[in-house]
N, C-alpha and C positions, 0 to 999 in steps of 0.2 A: 588563454583562449578567449576570443571575443564572445560576448553573450548577447543573444537576441532578447530584447526586453519586450514584455507584453504589458505595456503601461495601461492601455485602455481596459484590459481584462482585470488588472490589479485594482484599478479605480472602481470598476463595476462591483467586484466582489467585496472590496472594502466598504462600499456604501451599503451593500446587503448585510454585511456582518455587523456594522456599527449602528445602523439605523434602529433606534428604539421602537419605531412604529411597526417594524417587521417582526411579527410574532414568530415565524419560522426561525429567524436568525437567533432569537433568544433561546430556542430549544437546542441549537447546535446546527452546524452545517457539515454534511458528509459529502466528499467529492471522490468519485471513482475514476481512475485512469490506469491504463496499462503501464507496467514498469518500464523505465528508461525512455519515457516520452517527454521529458522535460518538466515534469510536475514538481519535483523537489527544487530544481533550479528556479522555477517560477516562484515557489513559496519563499525561498531565501532571498532571491535577488529582486523580486518585484512586489509580492504581496506584503511581506514583513516590512520593508521600507515604507510602503504606502500607508500601512496601518500606523506605524510609528509617526509618520509625517502628520497624521490626523490626531495625534495625541494619545494613542493607545499604548499600554504596556504590553509588549509582545513576548510570549514565552514559546520557544520552539523545541519540540522533542522528536527526534528521529528514531523510531523503533527498528528500522532496517539497518541503519548505520551502526547502531549499538546492539545488534542482535545477539552478541555474546553475553549480554546482561539480561536480567529479568525485565520485561517491559514495564512492570510496575515501578521498579527501581529507576528506570530511565525517566519516566514521567515525573516522579517525585524529585529526582536530582535536578531536573531542569527547573522546577519550581523553586527548589532550595537555592540554586545558583542565582535566580532572579531576586529572591528575598535577601540574599547576602549582599546585593548591590545597594540595598537601602538600609543603612545602619540604624536609623531611628526606628524602622519597622522591626528590625531584628531585636533591638533592645526591648521594645514593647512585648514582642513575642516571647523573649526569654523570661521577662518578669511574669507574664501570664503562665508560662510553663513551669515556673518555680526554679529557674536556673539562676544560680548565684553569679556565675561568670559566663561571658560569651566570647569565644575566640572567633574572629571573623574568618579565619582560615578553615574553620570547620571542626576544631577539636571538640569544643563543648557544644557547638551548634550542629548537632548531628542529625543525620537523615531520619532516624527513627523517632525524632521528636518534631518532625515537620510533616504533618499530615499522616494519616493512617496510624498515628501513635495514640497513646492513651491520654496524653496530657492536653494537647492542642490539636484540633482537627484540621484537616486540609482546608475546609471551608472557612474556619476562623482565621487561619494564616493568610489566605488570599483576601479575606475581608479586611484584615489589618492593612495589607498592602494597598488595596483599592482605596480605603479611607484615608490613609496617610498621603497618598499621591493624588487623590481625587481624580483618578483617571480610570477608564474602562480597561479591563485586562482581556487580552485575546490569547488563548492557549491553542497552539497548533500542534496536533499530533500526527506526524507523517507515518504512513504505513500502520494505521491504527488497528487494523485487524489482528496484528500480533499481540495486542493487549489481552485478547481472550484466549491466548494459548497457555496462560498460567493463572493460578488463583490470585496471585499478587497483582497481576495486570488487571484482572476482572474487578478486584476490589478497588484498584485505583480509579477505574471508570465510575464505579458507584460513588466514590468519594468526590470525584469531579462533578457528578450530577448533583450531589448535595451542595457542593460549593456553587454551582451554577444557579440552583434554586435560591440559595441564600443571597447571593450577590445581585440577582436580577429582581429582587423584591426589597422593599424598605429603603433605607437611606443610602445604600451602597451605590457604586458607580457602574456595576455590571460586569459580568463575565461571559465571554463568548467562547465556545468550543468549536474549533474547526478540525475535522478529522479527514484524512485522505487515505486511500488504499489503492493498491495496484490490481485488485481483483474484486469485481463488483459483487460476486456471490459472497465472498468472505466479508466484505464491508457491510453488505446487507444484513448479515447476522446481528450487527450491532444495533440496527434500527427496526428490524422486522420481527425479532424474537421478543416475546413478552417478558422474559426473565432478564433481558439486557437493560443496562442503565439508560440508554438513549433510545428506548423503544418509541417509535413514531417520529423521531427527528427526521427532517427532510434530507433526502439524498439526491444528488444530481451528478450527471456525467461531466467530468472535467473536459473541456473542449481541447482536442488535439491542435497542434500547430497547423496553421493554414497557409493560404496563398501569400500572405504578407511575409511569413517566414521564408517561403520558397523564393520570393523576390529578393529577400536579404541574402540568401545563399547565392543567387545569380549575380548579385552585385559584388560579392567577394571572390568570384571566380575570375581567372584571367580574362581580360577584355576580349581576346581573340576567340575564347570559347563560345561566347554569345549564347549562354544558357538562357532558357526561358522557363518560367514557373509552370506553364501548361504542360511542357514535356516532362518536368520533374514530378508532377503530381502522382502519376502512376507508380513511379519508382519509390516515392515517399510512402505511398500506401503499401507497396511491397515490403518496405522496410519495417512495417508496423508502426509508422510515424515516429521512428527513433531518430532524433536529431544527430546523434553521434555517427550514424551511418552516412548522413549527408556530409558530415565533416570529413569522413574517410574518402568520399567521392571528391571533395575539394582538394584533399591532400594529393590525390592521384593527378589532378590537373595542375597542381602547383609545381610539378616536376619540370614543366616547360611553359613557355608563354607564346608559342607560335602555333596555336591550334587552328584547325579549320572547325567551323561549327559542327560538321558531321563527325569529325574525329573526336572532338570533345564530348559530344553526346554519347558516342559509342563507348568511350573509356569510362565515363561516369556511370552509364548503365551497367557495363560489365563489372565494375567495382561493386556496385550495390548487389547485383545478382550473385556474384561470387560470394559476397559476405552472407547473403541469405541462404544460399545453397550450403555453404560451409557450416553454418549454424544448424541447419536442419539435419545434415548428415552426422554432425557430432552428437546431436541429441538422439538420433536413431541408432547410432552405434552404442550409446549408453543403454538405450532401451533393449537393444539386442543382447546385452549381457545379463538381463534379468532372467530369473527362473520363469518357466511357463506360467505358474500361478501368479507371480508378481506382475508379469506382463499383462495377463488377462485382467487382473484387478485394476491396474492403471488404465487400461483402455476402456473398460466398462465405466469406471468413474469419469473419465474424460468425456465419454459419449453421453452419459446420463446426467452429469452435472448435479444440480441440487435435488434431483430425483433419486440419487444414488443411496441405497440402503444396503450395506454390505452383507448383513447377516441373515437376510430373509431367504427362505428356501428357493424362491424363484431366481434370486440373484446368484446363489450358489450354483444353480443349474446353468445360469448364463455363463459363469466362469468356465464350467466344464465344456459347454458348447463352443466357446471361443478357443479353448485349448485343442479340442478334438477336431472341430469342423474348420475353423479358420487357419489354425497353425498346423494341423495334421499330426499333432503329437498325441502320444498315449498319456493318460493321466496316471502318473506313477506315485502320486501321494494323495491321501484323502483330502477332500475339499469340505471343510467344516469350519465352524466358528473359530477354532483355535488356529488352524493353518491360515485362514484368511486374515486373522488379526496379526499373525506373524508377517504375512506379506505386506500388510499396511504399515507395520512398524518398520520393515526393511525399506519400503519406498519412502517413508518420511526421513529415515536416516540417510538415504542416498540423495535427498534433495528434490524428489519428485512431488511429494505431497506436503500439505500443511494440515495441522490438526488443531482444533479448538479444544479448550479445557473440557468441553462437554462431549468430546469424542466425535465431532463432525469433521469429515475430511474434504479437502478440495485440492486441486492442482496448485502447486507452489507458484507457477506463473503460466500465463496464457501461451507462451511460446511452446510449451510441451504439447498442448493441443494442436498447435499449428504443425509441429513436427509429425504428430500422429496422423493428421489429415494428409499432409504431403506424402507420407509413407503408406497411405491407404490402409491404415490399421484400425480406423473407426468404421467397422463393417456393420451390416444389418444385425449381426449377432450381438455386437456390443451395445446396440441401441435397443435391444429387446426390453420392452417396458417392464419394470418391476411393479407388481401389483401390491400396493400397501394393504395390510390387513391379513396377509398370509401369516401363518404361524411361523415363528422363528425356528431355525434348525437347532 
């Protein structure tokens, strides 16, 4: 499939990341964007090649793609694989760790001896790599918010912070951490919470694809379709800025090449609207299968976002209000800390919620809130403000 390249953006970010005079870049760069808006494609196809072109060693770890593994293991494995490409570094590393033999296939050169281990720290391993190659290292962690869902992932972030501090001072060549996330609230926990490794690191919104991308889409449509970017912009917004939906629209037009502009515009719009409606209805159908309490918990969390405190008395009262007043159901089970925790666990298991290792909950993806809004399930009751400071139930 053809790829739309964002060369100018890659150059801009690469300069920001690699420039020694930019203090924020030395702290790390955190980029937030909705899922499936082209972020990972940009990182792999545009940013990584640009950073490598400028001489950086680039290590890429995708915590979403490898979500069946512990996030800490994914980060360390990505670093281990890069180290294994540099035999001289591995040999120095092995001698420092007291290993008598090193198998480049990974038999003796094991993961628990590369960072987070007792013999050689992650900071020392990366410092060896930087010193040997005399190049800056850029570690990109995609969907970084998943790192704080496990203890090992959180520990990996602290190890990276130590490595960042070590390599950005003294005779080394520098380490830059670039972290991305598909949920701004989740990603913000990594930089706004005092107990997190990258507290106060800069965070910015990753820009969605724009008019230049829509012009590229128009150029790839049959000539008779005569699409224009202005007409597509509303549909692209409706799609949540998801490029794959635009591709589906193009696929519909590829079935013939003798369109009138009016027909082509109508078919393209119908394809996008159908996709959007189908997605919403599928999510609403799944939400409809939840128990009354699970549904209430999901909707209150979606409405209140980062203000959500599940176990306060007023929040428990809000759950009851939603079930009785909005849904017209009787409350057949007690609403207390235990039952709400069970509901939260069930919602996480069903893919609706994300949970940090500290017990903070958030929607797994923004599309869930979109579905709730479309279904008019975010009522005044769900937005009833929780007053912090009330005694927990």
